C-alpha positions in Angstrom: 103.4 104.2 117.0 102.3 107.0 114.7 102.1 107.3 110.9 102.5 110.7 109.4 102.4 111.9 105.8 105.6 113.3 104.4 105.8 117.0 105.4 106.9 118.1 101.9 103.5 118.9 100.6 104.6 119.3 97.0 106.3 115.9 97.0 103.3 114.2 98.8 101.0 115.7 96.1 103.1 114.2 93.3 103.1 110.8 94.9 99.3 110.9 95.5 98.8 111.8 91.9 101.0 108.8 90.8 99.0 106.6 93.2 95.8 107.7 91.6 97.1 107.1 88.1 98.4 103.6 89.2 95.1 102.4 90.7 96.3 102.9 94.3 99.3 100.7 93.8 102.7 101.9 95.0 104.3 103.7 92.1 107.8 102.5 93.2 107.0 98.8 93.1 106.7 96.8 89.8 104.0 94.3 90.7 100.4 95.2 91.1 99.3 92.7 93.8 97.3 93.3 97.0 100.6 93.5 98.9 101.7 96.5 96.9 98.5 98.5 97.3 99.2 101.7 99.3 99.9 101.4 102.2 102.0 98.4 101.1 102.2 95.3 103.2 105.9 95.8 103.9 105.3 99.3 105.3 102.3 98.1 107.4 104.4 95.4 108.9 107.5 97.5 109.6 108.0 98.9 113.1 109.3 102.2 111.9 110.7 103.9 108.8 109.6 105.4 105.5 107.5 103.6 102.9 108.9 102.9 99.4 107.5 106.0 97.7 108.3 108.3 100.7 104.6 109.3 101.2 104.3 107.9 104.8 106.6 107.9 107.8 106.1 105.5 110.7 107.6 106.5 114.1 107.6 104.8 117.5 106.0 107.0 120.1 
């Protein structure tokens, strides 16, 4: 399994800026709890796919 950053650098930079402004919590989720801290629990536990904010992509090798 591999985790990659979104290849769209401009988009990734915007999301990272929002993460910084939001204290490291996913800007796409309303609650600020440990489970929504980037990388969110839902993404960490998924087998593959894209995280809520689109910053990370998880692929099976």
